[in-house]
NUMIDO-520969 format. One line per 8 residues: their letters; for each residue y, x negated, z negated of C-alpha. Coordinates in steps of 0.001 Angstrom, whole numbers, always signed. Example, Ala and Ser with C-alpha at 12.3 -4.5 7.8 and 13.67 -1.06 7.14 Angstrom:
2
as = -4500,-12300,-7800  -1060,-13670,-7140
//
This chain:
89
xxxxxxxx = +24,-20,-178  +3453,-1421,+865  +6540,+762,-361  +8781,-1115,+1917  +7430,+767,+4710  +8691,+3988,+3675  +7613,+7399,+2011  +5371,+9344,+4532
xxxxxxxx = +1805,+9464,+4989  +110,+8573,+8193  -3413,+9616,+7950  -3666,+13145,+9656  -5727,+11815,+12747  -9126,+11139,+12810  -11269,+7674,+12789  -12639,+5212,+14975
xxxxxxxx = -16490,+5694,+15066  -18814,+3221,+16002  -19290,+3158,+19744  -15946,+5434,+20459  -14975,+4348,+24309  -18223,+1962,+24425  -18810,+1849,+28095  -22548,+2346,+27555
xxxxxxxx = -21813,+6131,+26514  -19034,+6743,+29216  -15896,+5675,+27425  -13346,+3127,+29019  -11364,+1816,+26047  -9572,+3737,+23467  -5807,+3991,+22459  -4666,+4923,+19045
xxxxxxxx = -2759,+7412,+18442  -376,+7912,+15110  +588,+10896,+13871  +3438,+10881,+11318  +4896,+13693,+8773  +7482,+12852,+6334  +7215,+14396,+2786  +9794,+16530,+1563
xxxxxxxx = +13004,+14920,+2740  +14220,+14029,+6359  +12776,+11013,+7865  +14031,+9259,+10867  +11818,+6630,+12605  +13427,+4076,+14224  +12675,+1771,+17523  +10337,-903,+16358
xxxxxxxx = +10058,+58,+12693  +6703,-798,+11102  +4675,+2356,+10075  +1431,+971,+9678  -1074,-1422,+10785  -4811,-1142,+12110  -7338,-3532,+10396  -10568,-3827,+12710
xxxxxxxx = -13593,-4865,+11282  -16679,-6229,+12780  -19774,-4378,+11953  -22901,-5968,+10818  -24869,-4471,+13172  -24895,-2251,+16277  -24948,+1094,+14846  -28203,+3383,+15998
xxxxxxxx = -26278,+6522,+17286  -22834,+5701,+19147  -20106,+8215,+19094  -20397,+9233,+22772  -24350,+9734,+22340  -23551,+12657,+19819  -21833,+14738,+22948  -18658,+13845,+21387
xxxxxxxx = -15298,+15980,+22074  -12949,+12822,+22713  -15253,+10249,+24293  -13361,+9014,+27514  -10150,+11681,+27030  -7427,+9043,+27452  -3914,+10218,+25770  -3709,+13936,+25060
xxxxxxxx = -1127,+15708,+22608  -2553,+17431,+19811  -3194,+20976,+20197  -156,+21608,+17608  +2063,+20362,+20762  +751,+22916,+23144  +2685,+26075,+24107  +1786,+29181,+22662
x = +106,+31850,+24397
//
């Protein structure tokens, strides 16, 4: 935790599951999407402002089932707005 980053929560989206975007199961690389909501006060994000970090860790072994082998919804979809931003109707 770094209090100098700001008072907001960034963990609203999902996780990177083992095998997400693995070419063997139809993936072609994945991008990380950050969803940010401010707490109970107005909050402005500035260009270049640090709001978090991703830390990658090497797995000790290959998973028995890769993400895309599960018929997963997000495999290979590319960047896409959240359903919360789609027009009503």
